[in-house]
N, CA, C and O of each residue as an XYZ file, in Angstrom:
960
protein
N     198.373    173.094    141.974
C     197.739    171.871    142.468
C     197.859    171.898    143.984
O     198.192    172.943    144.543
N     197.608    170.818    144.654
C     197.621    170.826    146.101
C     198.429    169.660    146.642
O     199.202    169.038    145.912
N     198.248    169.366    147.918
C     199.005    168.317    148.587
C     198.849    166.975    147.878
O     197.809    166.688    147.285
N     199.888    166.167    147.950
C     199.916    164.858    147.287
C     199.009    163.907    148.073
O     199.461    163.238    149.003
N     197.722    163.850    147.694
C     196.750    163.081    148.460
C     196.229    161.844    147.728
O     195.432    161.086    148.280
N     196.677    161.638    146.487
C     196.171    160.522    145.689
C     197.313    159.654    145.171
O     198.244    160.142    144.529
N     197.223    158.356    145.462
C     198.200    157.408    144.956
C     197.520    156.345    144.109
O     196.294    156.239    144.097
N     198.319    155.563    143.406
C     197.767    154.495    142.556
C     198.064    153.141    143.174
O     199.216    152.819    143.463
N     197.020    152.350    143.374
C     197.186    151.019    143.963
C     198.029    150.134    143.057
O     197.766    150.037    141.858
N     199.032    149.493    143.622
C     199.933    148.649    142.831
C     199.206    147.496    142.160
O     199.543    147.123    141.037
N     198.229    146.938    142.821
C     197.568    145.735    142.326
C     196.424    146.031    141.360
O     196.293    145.361    140.336
N     195.603    147.017    141.671
C     194.405    147.276    140.866
C     194.560    148.428    139.877
O     193.820    148.514    138.897
N     195.528    149.317    140.139
C     195.687    150.488    139.279
C     194.694    151.598    139.599
O     194.708    152.648    138.955
N     193.836    151.376    140.585
C     192.850    152.378    140.968
C     193.504    153.501    141.785
O     194.508    153.295    142.467
N     192.905    154.687    141.695
C     193.399    155.824    142.463
C     192.817    155.781    143.869
O     191.604    155.671    144.048
N     193.701    155.868    144.871
C     193.287    155.795    146.272
C     193.636    157.094    146.992
O     194.690    157.687    146.763
N     192.737    157.515    147.855
C     192.965    158.692    148.682
C     193.821    158.291    149.881
O     193.797    157.138    150.310
N     194.566    159.236    150.413
C     195.475    158.972    151.525
C     194.743    158.360    152.726
O     195.338    157.595    153.484
N     193.476    158.687    152.901
C     192.700    158.166    154.033
C     192.211    156.730    153.803
O     191.657    156.111    154.711
N     192.413    156.207    152.602
C     191.933    154.858    152.278
C     193.009    153.795    152.437
O     192.738    152.614    152.218
N     194.212    154.182    152.809
C     195.329    153.232    152.814
C     195.976    153.143    154.191
O     195.735    153.963    155.077
N     196.812    152.109    154.336
C     197.622    151.970    155.544
C     198.785    152.965    155.494
O     199.113    153.493    154.432
N     199.398    153.212    156.643
C     200.502    154.151    156.706
C     201.806    153.577    156.186
O     201.964    152.360    156.094
N     202.742    154.455    155.845
C     204.071    154.047    155.390
C     204.034    153.309    154.063
O     203.188    153.578    153.209
N     204.974    152.365    153.900
C     205.031    151.569    152.662
C     203.895    150.559    152.582
O     203.645    149.986    151.521
N     203.205    150.339    153.698
C     202.063    149.419    153.688
C     200.882    149.961    152.879
O     199.888    149.263    152.677
N     200.996    151.184    152.428
C     199.929    151.754    151.599
C     199.797    151.010    150.273
O     198.736    151.020    149.650
N     200.896    150.357    149.841
C     200.893    149.581    148.594
C     200.543    150.451    147.383
O     199.823    150.027    146.480
N     201.070    151.675    147.391
C     200.760    152.614    146.312
C     202.017    153.071    145.572
O     203.121    153.069    146.116
N     201.811    153.461    144.320
C     202.873    154.033    143.503
C     202.423    155.387    142.983
O     201.235    155.707    143.013
N     203.352    156.166    142.518
C     203.057    157.499    141.998
C     202.258    157.391    140.693
O     202.641    156.612    139.821
N     201.183    158.131    140.531
C     200.383    158.078    139.306
C     201.142    158.548    138.067
O     200.724    158.286    136.940
N     202.267    159.246    138.284
C     203.038    159.745    137.143
C     204.246    158.878    136.821
O     204.401    158.427    135.686
N     205.106    158.641    137.811
C     206.367    157.940    137.544
C     206.341    156.468    137.938
O     207.291    155.745    137.638
N     205.291    156.005    138.599
C     205.127    154.612    139.015
C     206.154    154.151    140.047
O     206.373    152.950    140.208
N     206.772    155.074    140.733
C     207.698    154.722    141.818
C     206.921    154.567    143.132
O     205.837    155.125    143.295
N     207.501    153.792    144.070
C     206.831    153.536    145.343
C     206.552    154.818    146.128
O     207.355    155.751    146.152
N     205.394    154.825    146.761
C     205.017    155.943    147.624
C     204.964    155.507    149.074
O     204.774    154.330    149.377
N     205.134    156.463    149.959
C     204.977    156.270    151.394
C     203.803    157.134    151.834
O     203.703    158.304    151.463
N     202.926    156.548    152.621
C     201.792    157.313    153.152
C     202.192    157.936    154.474
O     202.334    157.245    155.483
N     202.373    159.255    154.462
C     202.746    159.974    155.679
C     201.465    160.339    156.426
O     200.710    161.213    155.997
N     201.232    159.663    157.539
C     199.987    159.847    158.285
C     200.304    160.233    159.730
O     200.033    159.486    160.670
N     200.885    161.421    159.870
C     201.281    161.900    161.184
C     200.104    162.308    162.041
O     199.015    162.582    161.538
N     200.333    162.343    163.340
C     199.269    162.689    164.284
C     198.995    164.187    164.317
O     197.891    164.609    164.661
N     199.992    164.991    163.962
C     199.849    166.440    164.073
C     199.889    167.171    162.733
O     199.743    168.393    162.693
N     200.081    166.450    161.651
C     200.168    167.088    160.332
C     199.124    166.498    159.388
O     198.622    165.396    159.609
N     198.813    167.233    158.354
C     197.864    166.744    157.360
C     198.488    165.572    156.608
O     199.670    165.612    156.268
N     197.716    164.551    156.351
C     198.228    163.346    155.698
C     198.504    163.587    154.214
O     197.797    164.338    153.543
N     199.556    162.925    153.726
C     199.921    163.073    152.318
C     200.820    161.918    151.892
O     201.357    161.194    152.730
N     200.975    161.756    150.584
C     201.916    160.782    150.033
C     203.236    161.480    149.722
O     203.277    162.686    149.478
N     204.297    160.709    149.735
C     205.608    161.175    149.259
C     206.335    160.004    148.637
O     206.041    158.849    148.945
N     207.274    160.292    147.771
C     208.050    159.230    147.149
C     208.943    158.554    148.200
O     209.493    159.206    149.088
N     209.068    157.246    148.072
C     209.894    156.494    149.012
C     211.372    156.823    148.824
O     212.118    156.917    149.798
N     211.787    156.997    147.595
C     213.176    157.341    147.293
C     213.231    158.713    146.634
O     212.251    159.168    146.044
N     214.364    159.356    146.739
C     214.536    160.689    146.173
C     214.291    160.669    144.665
O     214.743    159.758    143.971
N     213.589    161.658    144.170
C     213.253    161.729    142.756
C     212.960    163.172    142.364
O     212.633    164.004    143.210
N     213.080    163.454    141.074
C     212.742    164.795    140.594
C     211.302    164.856    140.088
O     210.881    165.865    139.522
N     210.555    163.783    140.290
C     209.161    163.753    139.848
C     208.314    164.660    140.746
O     208.311    164.513    141.968
N     207.602    165.591    140.127
C     206.706    166.465    140.895
C     205.305    166.509    140.292
O     204.492    167.357    140.660
N     205.025    165.589    139.359
C     203.734    165.601    138.668
C     202.733    164.607    139.259
O     201.633    164.450    138.730
N     203.104    163.940    140.345
C     202.215    162.956    140.938
C     200.844    163.487    141.326
O     199.837    162.865    140.988
N     200.769    164.628    142.033
C     199.461    165.147    142.448
C     198.543    165.460    141.264
O     197.362    165.115    141.289
N     199.079    166.113    140.228
C     198.225    166.493    139.103
C     197.805    165.280    138.271
O     196.681    165.226    137.773
N     198.702    164.316    138.124
C     198.342    163.109    137.379
C     197.353    162.246    138.163
O     196.537    161.530    137.583
N     197.442    162.327    139.484
C     196.503    161.582    140.323
C     195.090    162.092    140.169
O     194.158    161.300    140.029
N     194.912    163.415    140.193
C     193.565    163.965    140.082
C     193.031    163.807    138.660
O     191.825    163.664    138.459
N     193.932    163.834    137.671
C     193.501    163.590    136.292
C     193.019    162.147    136.126
O     191.991    161.896    135.497
N     193.772    161.202    136.697
C     193.383    159.793    136.614
C     192.084    159.540    137.363
O     191.248    158.755    136.916
N     191.913    160.203    138.502
C     190.678    160.039    139.260
C     189.490    160.593    138.476
O     188.404    160.013    138.505
N     189.684    161.704    137.779
C     188.618    162.280    136.955
C     188.173    161.281    135.890
O     186.978    161.139    135.631
N     189.121    160.594    135.278
C     188.795    159.590    134.262
C     188.011    158.432    134.879
O     187.052    157.939    134.286
N     188.421    158.005    136.063
C     187.709    156.917    136.743
C     186.255    157.312    137.025
O     185.335    156.520    136.826
N     186.068    158.537    137.487
C     184.719    159.003    137.821
C     183.860    159.116    136.566
O     182.697    158.714    136.572
N     184.419    159.654    135.503
C     183.680    159.761    134.242
C     183.303    158.375    133.720
O     182.204    158.169    133.207
N     184.237    157.426    133.860
C     183.989    156.069    133.369
C     182.910    155.355    134.181
O     182.199    154.498    133.658
N     182.789    155.709    135.455
C     181.830    155.031    136.336
C     180.443    155.653    136.292
O     179.521    155.156    136.939
N     180.284    156.742    135.533
C     179.004    157.432    135.475
C     178.545    157.590    134.034
O     179.257    157.214    133.103
N     177.365    158.140    133.856
C     176.812    158.297    132.506
C     176.115    159.637    132.300
O     175.451    159.840    131.284
N     176.260    160.553    133.256
C     175.672    161.878    133.138
C     176.673    162.914    133.613
O     177.432    162.674    134.552
N     176.669    164.074    132.955
C     177.534    165.167    133.373
C     176.880    166.488    132.975
O     176.223    166.575    131.937
N     177.063    167.502    133.798
C     176.514    168.819    133.496
C     177.554    169.663    132.784
O     178.692    169.771    133.239
N     177.159    170.269    131.653
C     178.053    171.080    130.845
C     177.556    172.522    130.797
O     176.352    172.758    130.897
N     178.464    173.494    130.645
C     178.031    174.886    130.550
C     177.160    175.107    129.326
O     177.468    174.606    128.245
N     176.068    175.858    129.489
C     175.133    176.220    128.414
C     174.296    175.051    127.906
O     173.140    175.239    127.529
N     174.859    173.860    127.893
C     174.167    172.688    127.363
C     173.270    172.050    128.416
O     172.179    171.577    128.098
N     173.720    172.033    129.665
C     172.980    171.371    130.731
C     173.461    169.946    130.947
O     174.577    169.601    130.559
N     172.633    169.122    131.561
C     172.990    167.735    131.861
C     172.810    166.884    130.602
O     171.759    166.927    129.962
N     173.834    166.118    130.256
C     173.750    165.205    129.117
C     174.015    163.776    129.586
O     174.655    163.554    130.614
N     173.520    162.826    128.825
C     173.815    161.426    129.054
C     174.910    160.998    128.071
O     174.979    161.511    126.954
N     175.769    160.054    128.492
C     176.809    159.580    127.589
C     177.052    158.094    127.797
O     176.647    157.518    128.806
N     177.726    157.481    126.819
C     178.019    156.049    126.863
C     179.244    155.762    126.005
O     179.907    156.686    125.533
N     179.549    154.464    125.799
C     180.690    154.042    124.960
C     181.965    154.779    125.356
O     182.552    155.514    124.562
N     182.371    154.566    126.589
C     183.456    155.345    127.182
C     184.830    154.775    126.844
O     185.049    153.567    126.929
N     185.763    155.665    126.455
C     187.144    155.275    126.203
C     188.068    156.368    126.714
O     187.818    157.552    126.489
N     189.132    155.977    127.401
C     190.103    156.937    127.905
C     191.345    156.945    127.026
O     191.720    155.929    126.439
N     191.978    158.126    126.947
C     193.231    158.286    126.197
C     193.110    157.747    124.778
O     193.979    157.011    124.312
N     192.046    158.110    124.102
C     191.772    157.608    122.763
C     192.202    158.629    121.713
O     191.943    159.824    121.853
N     192.865    158.141    120.654
C     193.212    158.999    119.522
C     192.641    158.376    118.254
O     193.305    157.569    117.605
N     191.402    158.751    117.896
C     190.796    158.199    116.688
C     191.633    158.496    115.455
O     192.311    159.521    115.388
N     191.584    157.604    114.488
C     192.378    157.750    113.277
C     192.038    159.013    112.500
O     192.895    159.568    111.813
N     190.786    159.476    112.604
C     190.366    160.613    111.800
C     190.632    161.960    112.466
O     190.267    163.000    111.918
N     191.273    161.956    113.659
C     191.564    163.204    114.346
C     193.065    163.463    114.383
O     193.878    162.539    114.370
N     193.407    164.747    114.430
C     194.813    165.128    114.503
C     195.250    165.365    115.943
O     196.379    165.794    116.183
N     194.363    165.089    116.913
C     194.689    165.307    118.316
C     194.191    164.126    119.137
O     193.352    163.354    118.674
N     194.693    163.989    120.324
C     194.220    162.929    121.219
C     193.402    163.559    122.333
O     193.662    164.690    122.741
N     192.418    162.827    122.819
C     191.597    163.327    123.916
C     191.909    162.515    125.164
O     192.364    161.374    125.083
N     191.657    163.121    126.319
C     191.845    162.393    127.570
C     190.691    161.447    127.825
O     190.827    160.444    128.526
N     189.540    161.789    127.236
C     188.357    160.969    127.468
C     187.404    161.125    126.303
O     187.136    162.242    125.860
N     186.891    160.013    125.805
C     186.003    160.008    124.649
C     184.721    159.258    124.985
O     184.763    158.138    125.495
N     183.577    159.886    124.695
C     182.287    159.240    124.914
C     181.399    159.491    123.699
O     181.775    160.203    122.768
N     180.219    158.891    123.734
C     179.192    159.190    122.744
C     177.957    159.713    123.461
O     177.524    159.150    124.466
N     177.393    160.799    122.933
C     176.183    161.375    123.489
C     175.203    161.647    122.358
O     175.488    162.427    121.449
N     174.042    160.994    122.422
C     173.029    161.100    121.373
C     173.618    160.783    119.996
O     173.303    161.439    119.003
N     174.475    159.767    119.962
C     175.044    159.305    118.709
C     176.236    160.091    118.208
O     176.823    159.722    117.191
N     176.613    161.161    118.887
C     177.732    162.002    118.462
C     178.920    161.815    119.410
O     178.742    161.661    120.618
N     180.138    161.831    118.844
C     181.330    161.765    119.672
C     181.469    163.043    120.493
O     181.162    164.139    120.024
N     181.937    162.878    121.725
C     182.208    164.011    122.610
C     183.570    163.791    123.243
O     183.818    162.765    123.875
N     184.455    164.773    123.065
C     185.834    164.656    123.526
C     186.074    165.562    124.732
O     185.666    166.724    124.743
N     186.747    165.008    125.753
C     187.092    165.773    126.946
C     188.613    165.953    127.025
O     189.372    165.003    126.831
N     189.032    167.160    127.307
C     190.430    167.441    127.616
C     190.498    167.831    129.083
O     189.886    168.815    129.498
N     191.245    167.059    129.868
C     191.348    167.309    131.305
C     192.699    167.959    131.590
O     193.727    167.282    131.584
N     192.703    169.262    131.837
C     193.945    169.999    132.070
C     194.274    170.048    133.557
O     193.408    170.299    134.395
N     195.543    169.803    133.862
C     195.934    169.757    135.275
C     197.212    170.526    135.575
O     197.683    170.506    136.712
N     197.783    171.201    134.587
C     198.994    171.977    134.863
C     198.971    173.302    134.121
O     198.365    173.421    133.056
N     199.630    174.287    134.690
C     199.583    175.647    134.162
C     200.287    175.781    132.827
O     199.935    176.648    132.026
N     201.281    174.933    132.574
C     201.993    175.014    131.310
C     201.059    174.770    130.125
O     201.166    175.420    129.085
N     200.144    173.821    130.305
C     199.225    173.480    129.213
C     197.940    174.279    129.288
O     197.095    174.185    128.399
N     197.789    175.056    130.330
C     196.507    175.694    130.604
C     196.053    176.622    129.489
O     194.876    176.629    129.131
N     196.972    177.405    128.937
C     196.587    178.395    127.938
C     196.727    177.904    126.507
O     196.460    178.648    125.563
N     197.137    176.674    126.344
C     197.225    176.113    125.007
C     195.849    175.664    124.559
O     195.033    175.226    125.370
N     195.596    175.775    123.262
C     194.301    175.367    122.735
C     194.150    173.861    122.889
O     195.025    173.097    122.483
N     193.051    173.444    123.470
C     192.843    172.008    123.698
C     192.678    171.265    122.392
O     193.209    170.166    122.231
N     191.947    171.852    121.453
C     191.714    171.215    120.161
C     191.743    172.275    119.073
O     191.411    173.433    119.326
N     192.133    171.894    117.875
C     191.990    172.828    116.767
C     190.510    173.007    116.471
O     189.698    172.142    116.800
N     190.153    174.138    115.845
C     188.748    174.350    115.526
C     188.298    173.314    114.509
O     188.934    173.127    113.472
N     187.192    172.643    114.819
C     186.683    171.603    113.927
C     185.230    171.327    114.256
O     184.618    172.048    115.045
N     184.680    170.290    113.657
C     183.261    169.993    113.823
C     182.980    169.013    114.949
O     181.852    168.535    115.075
N     183.983    168.698    115.779
C     183.789    167.691    116.806
C     183.500    168.337    118.154
O     184.219    169.236    118.590
N     182.455    167.877    118.802
C     182.102    168.408    120.117
C     183.217    168.126    121.112
O     183.657    166.985    121.247
N     183.668    169.145    121.799
C     184.778    168.963    122.733
C     184.647    169.906    123.926
O     184.230    171.056    123.792
N     185.012    169.390    125.082
C     184.896    170.114    126.347
C     186.232    170.094    127.072
O     186.906    169.065    127.127
N     186.604    171.230    127.622
C     187.801    171.308    128.452
C     187.392    171.316    129.918
O     186.539    172.099    130.335
N     188.013    170.431    130.692
C     187.840    170.431    132.151
C     189.173    170.885    132.749
O     190.164    170.157    132.685
N     189.195    172.066    133.319
C     190.437    172.645    133.836
C     190.508    172.456    135.352
O     189.790    173.111    136.107
N     191.388    171.547    135.782
C     191.552    171.245    137.207
C     192.837    171.851    137.769
O     193.281    171.481    138.856
N     193.426    172.779    137.027
C     194.707    173.355    137.431
C     194.664    173.946    138.838
O     195.580    173.738    139.633
N     193.615    174.670    139.133
C     193.520    175.334    140.434
C     192.533    174.644    141.381
O     192.174    175.194    142.422
N     192.103    173.445    141.013
C     191.139    172.752    141.859
C     191.812    172.298    143.161
O     192.903    171.728    143.143
N     191.151    172.558    144.273
C     191.669    172.148    145.589
C     190.953    170.868    146.004
O     189.773    170.889    146.352
N     191.670    169.768    145.962
C     191.085    168.461    146.284
C     190.922    168.318    147.793
O     191.850    168.577    148.559
N     189.721    167.899    148.208
C     189.464    167.655    149.628
C     189.090    166.205    149.902
O     189.534    165.615    150.886
N     188.263    165.634    149.018
C     187.870    164.239    149.173
C     187.345    163.711    147.847
O     186.952    164.483    146.972
N     187.340    162.387    147.706
C     186.809    161.772    146.493
C     185.345    162.122    146.284
O     184.919    162.417    145.168
N     184.592    162.089    147.350
C     183.155    162.337    147.245
C     182.866    163.757    146.767
O     182.031    163.968    145.887
N     183.567    164.731    147.357
C     183.373    166.121    146.942
C     183.835    166.331    145.504
O     183.198    167.056    144.740
N     184.940    165.696    145.143
C     185.458    165.843    143.781
C     184.484    165.267    142.765
O     184.259    165.858    141.709
N     183.908    164.114    143.086
C     182.931    163.499    142.183
C     181.748    164.434    141.957
O     181.313    164.610    140.819
N     181.226    165.032    143.012
C     180.093    165.946    142.887
C     180.458    167.163    142.044
O     179.689    167.585    141.180
N     181.637    167.723    142.303
C     182.070    168.906    141.555
C     182.276    168.587    140.075
O     181.887    169.364    139.204
N     182.886    167.441    139.804
C     183.199    167.073    138.426
C     181.938    166.849    137.601
O     181.865    167.271    136.447
N     180.957    166.191    138.184
C     179.758    165.818    137.435
C     178.678    166.898    137.444
O     177.902    167.001    136.494
N     178.618    167.702    138.507
C     177.472    168.593    138.682
C     177.762    170.082    138.568
O     176.827    170.874    138.448
N     179.020    170.486    138.603
C     179.348    171.908    138.508
C     179.950    172.231    137.141
O     180.532    171.368    136.485
N     179.799    173.495    136.724
C     180.306    173.896    135.403
C     181.413    174.948    135.499
O     181.947    175.372    134.475
N     181.760    175.369    136.705
C     182.721    176.462    136.868
C     184.101    176.138    136.317
O     184.829    177.048    135.922
N     184.481    174.858    136.278
C     185.798    174.471    135.797
C     185.749    173.861    134.390
O     186.718    173.258    133.928
N     184.597    174.032    133.715
C     184.436    173.459    132.375
C     184.263    174.563    131.342
O     183.762    175.645    131.650
N     184.678    174.281    130.123
C     184.541    175.246    129.036
C     184.279    174.503    127.734
O     184.925    173.497    127.439
N     183.319    175.011    126.954
C     183.057    174.429    125.644
C     184.127    174.891    124.672
O     184.315    176.091    124.475
N     184.827    173.945    124.064
C     185.805    174.262    123.034
C     185.114    174.328    121.676
O     185.348    175.250    120.893
N     184.274    173.357    121.409
C     183.500    173.336    120.167
C     182.216    172.564    120.425
O     182.220    171.551    121.126
N     181.105    173.055    119.848
C     179.839    172.359    120.046
C     178.941    172.577    118.840
O     178.638    173.715    118.480
N     178.521    171.498    118.223
C     177.590    171.549    117.101
C     176.254    171.000    117.572
O     176.156    169.827    117.932
N     175.228    171.838    117.572
C     173.914    171.428    118.052
C     173.174    170.702    116.936
O     172.622    171.335    116.035
N     173.164    169.387    116.997
C     172.567    168.582    115.938
C     171.214    168.005    116.329
O     170.652    167.202    115.585
N     170.676    168.402    117.495
C     169.450    167.746    117.943
C     168.478    168.735    118.587
O     167.992    168.492    119.691
N     168.196    169.826    117.920
C     167.229    170.786    118.457
C     165.851    170.152    118.535
O     165.401    169.521    117.579
N     165.179    170.314    119.668
C     163.839    169.731    119.813
C     162.862    170.388    118.833
O     161.848    169.801    118.456
N     163.195    171.628    118.428
C     162.298    172.313    117.513
C     162.457    171.814    116.091
O     161.472    171.459    115.444
N     163.670    171.784    115.604
C     163.884    171.367    114.216
C     163.749    169.858    114.070
O     163.685    169.344    112.953
N     163.705    169.141    115.203
C     163.638    167.690    115.127
C     162.242    167.142    114.928
O     162.027    165.962    115.207
N     161.280    167.921    114.464
C     159.990    167.339    114.162
C     158.802    168.059    114.762
O     157.822    167.416    115.137
N     158.862    169.382    114.864
C     157.741    170.135    115.391
C     156.539    170.005    114.462
O     156.661    170.191    113.252
N     155.369    169.682    115.036
C     154.185    169.404    114.235
C     153.550    170.663    113.656
O     152.649    170.560    112.823
N     153.992    171.851    114.072
C     153.438    173.087    113.535
C     153.875    173.302    112.092
O     153.143    173.895    111.300
N     155.068    172.820    111.749
C     155.646    173.089    110.439
C     154.738    172.678    109.282
O     154.520    173.489    108.382
N     154.188    171.431    109.261
C     153.345    171.061    108.121
C     152.156    171.986    107.947
O     151.781    172.293    106.816
N     151.542    172.445    109.057
C     150.393    173.337    108.973
C     150.779    174.676    108.365
O     150.086    175.198    107.492
N     151.892    175.225    108.834
C     152.342    176.512    108.316
C     152.721    176.412    106.842
O     152.439    177.322    106.062
N     153.356    175.312    106.462
C     153.725    175.106    105.061
C     152.475    175.082    104.193
O     152.442    175.675    103.115
N     151.445    174.386    104.678
C     150.230    174.268    103.882
C     149.513    175.588    103.709
O     148.944    175.842    102.648
N     149.527    176.447    104.739
C     148.768    177.685    104.692
C     149.549    178.866    104.131
O     148.973    179.738    103.480
N     150.799    178.898    104.367
C     151.590    180.063    103.986
C     152.637    179.765    102.916
O     153.350    180.669    102.480
N     152.733    178.511    102.493
C     153.693    178.177    101.455
C     155.020    177.756    102.034
O     155.386    178.143    103.144
N     155.729    176.965    101.275
C     156.999    176.416    101.748
C     158.107    177.442    101.793
O     159.123    177.230    102.456
N     157.926    178.560    101.093
C     159.009    179.536    100.994
C     159.467    180.068    102.333
O     160.665    180.195    102.587
N     158.482    180.387    103.213
C     158.844    180.940    104.515
C     159.677    179.949    105.315
O     160.702    180.302    105.899
N     159.212    178.683    105.330
C     159.904    177.673    106.129
C     161.274    177.359    105.551
O     162.244    177.184    106.289
N     161.348    177.289    104.220
C     162.647    177.021    103.596
C     163.630    178.120    103.962
O     164.805    177.862    104.223
N     163.121    179.371    103.976
C     163.997    180.483    104.344
C     164.483    180.374    105.769
O     165.664    180.589    106.044
N     163.571    180.037    106.691
C     163.957    179.896    108.091
C     164.948    178.761    108.275
O     165.933    178.892    109.001
N     164.673    177.626    107.599
C     165.590    176.493    107.687
C     166.961    176.847    107.127
O     167.984    176.415    107.657
N     166.978    177.633    106.058
C     168.261    178.036    105.455
C     169.046    178.901    106.414
O     170.262    178.752    106.542
N     168.340    179.827    107.104
C     169.006    180.662    108.089
C     169.586    179.812    109.208
O     170.719    180.016    109.644
N     168.770    178.838    109.671
C     169.235    177.948    110.736
C     170.467    177.173    110.309
O     171.433    177.060    111.064
N     170.429    176.635    109.086
C     171.567    175.849    108.611
C     172.799    176.720    108.463
O     173.919    176.286    108.734
N     172.580    177.970    108.026
C     173.699    178.891    107.892
C     174.308    179.195    109.254
O     175.528    179.285    109.396
N     173.438    179.353    110.258
C     173.929    179.607    111.616
C     174.735    178.425    112.120
O     175.770    178.606    112.762
N     174.271    177.215    111.835
C     174.949    176.008    112.317
C     176.333    175.859    111.719
O     177.261    175.384    112.374
N     176.464    176.276    110.448
C     177.718    176.010    109.749
C     178.627    177.230    109.653
O     179.760    177.122    109.185
N     178.139    178.392    110.094
C     178.892    179.615    109.889
C     180.216    179.616    110.653
O     181.249    179.995    110.102
N     180.192    179.207    111.876
C     181.407    179.185    112.706
C     181.541    177.847    113.392
O     180.553    177.135    113.573
N     182.717    177.510    113.762
C     182.965    176.316    114.568
C     182.641    176.703    115.993
O     183.412    177.378    116.675
N     181.480    176.254    116.417
C     180.811    176.879    117.556
C     181.649    176.919    118.818
O     182.001    175.885    119.386
N     181.957    178.118    119.241
C     182.490    178.331    120.585
C     181.301    178.484    121.508
O     180.160    178.489    121.045
N     181.534    178.606    122.775
C     180.416    178.728    123.705
C     179.589    179.961    123.404
O     178.362    179.915    123.492
N     180.248    181.087    123.042
C     179.499    182.310    122.765
C     178.604    182.157    121.543
O     177.447    182.577    121.549
N     179.158    181.549    120.491
C     178.363    181.340    119.286
C     177.215    180.368    119.532
O     176.126    180.521    118.978
N     177.470    179.378    120.361
C     176.423    178.412    120.706
C     175.231    179.113    121.357
O     174.081    178.824    121.027
N     175.505    180.027    122.272
C     174.437    180.741    122.960
C     173.658    181.631    121.999
O     172.432    181.713    122.082
N     174.368    182.302    121.084
C     173.696    183.144    120.106
C     172.760    182.318    119.224
O     171.632    182.717    118.934
N     173.268    181.144    118.805
C     172.477    180.301    117.930
C     171.217    179.795    118.642
O     170.143    179.743    118.042
N     171.347    179.426    119.907
C     170.204    178.954    120.674
C     169.151    180.052    120.813
O     167.953    179.774    120.762
N     169.599    181.310    120.988
C     168.665    182.426    121.117
C     167.879    182.642    119.831
O     166.668    182.861    119.867
N     168.570    182.580    118.694
C     167.905    182.759    117.403
C     166.899    181.638    117.135
O     165.778    181.890    116.693
N     167.311    180.410    117.404
C     166.412    179.283    117.175
C     165.165    179.390    118.051
O     164.065    179.039    117.626
N     165.349    179.877    119.274
C     164.213    180.038    120.174
C     163.265    181.101    119.636
O     162.047    180.979    119.767
N     163.830    182.150    119.028
C     163.003    183.209    118.444
C     162.136    182.661    117.321
O     160.941    182.949    117.253
N     162.750    181.854    116.422
C     161.988    181.248    115.325
C     160.879    180.335    115.873
O     159.769    180.300    115.344
N     161.201    179.612    116.927
C     160.208    178.717    117.534
C     159.017    179.517    118.059
O     157.868    179.112    117.886
N     159.296    180.655    118.703
C     158.232    181.487    119.252
C     157.358    182.069    118.143
O     156.141    182.179    118.295
N     157.997    182.447    117.009
C     157.242    183.000    115.877
C     156.248    181.981    115.355
O     155.069    182.290    115.182
N     156.718    180.769    115.104
C     155.841    179.736    114.568
C     154.791    179.310    115.593
O     153.671    178.944    115.236
N     155.165    179.363    116.855
C     154.195    179.021    117.906
C     153.064    180.046    117.932
O     151.899    179.700    118.127
N     153.428    181.317    117.731
C     152.426    182.379    117.696
C     151.489    182.210    116.507
O     150.282    182.424    116.614
N     152.080    181.815    115.345
C     151.292    181.610    114.136
C     150.284    180.484    114.358
O     149.122    180.587    113.967
N     150.755    179.401    114.998
C     149.886    178.243    115.210
C     148.696    178.576    116.094
O     147.620    177.998    115.940
N     148.891    179.513    117.025
C     147.821    179.854    117.952
C     146.722    180.676    117.275
O     145.597    180.757    117.769
N     147.068    181.288    116.132
C     146.080    182.086    115.405
C     145.273    181.247    114.417
O     144.283    181.712    113.852
N     145.721    179.973    114.211
C     145.048    179.110    113.232
C     143.746    178.542    113.811
O     143.042    177.794    113.132
């Protein structure tokens, strides 16, 4: 992680950058991890940072601060770019939610196109290589901020929402293909060539969807196959 640049406002609970507060104890901030008072060190010749007012063995303040800020940014927005999937819209936001039907807790839970989407926000190396979620049918994304170098709230917001370099798909079930969701070519092909061909293609698609608990690699393979089927039927329609 990097310099202790994020504190939690005592009154609002919001995450504040070192440049947003008064110096010393007038910063009115506490540690995002241990909730102890912070001092804003704003020297003339050194880079500004927070430190604990009293001696403590707490060293998780910086990582918990950036994790909390990530949650605030996700909660204040409704779009995010994901690897392979692209930009998605989301709503019904909940932080630190552990649904009754899951064996794990997520750092952030939203709904996208009617499906639950779980985010795991990793901020320390100890947890970095642990599996974020067991393999299952729930869409889940890992956001790894372990090596992220924080410079400003504005830059962090842009990186979190618009970049995919620190994100990884843990599991993804594609339930809303634009092709299988109602392509008008299908009825014509069924009428002319019989339902057998389409049933076979649909069976292959369903088998692909359910064969593995989709990792990012499997997701890409499945998208390629579905695109191939779409091109085949598109070619058939052009000959009609």
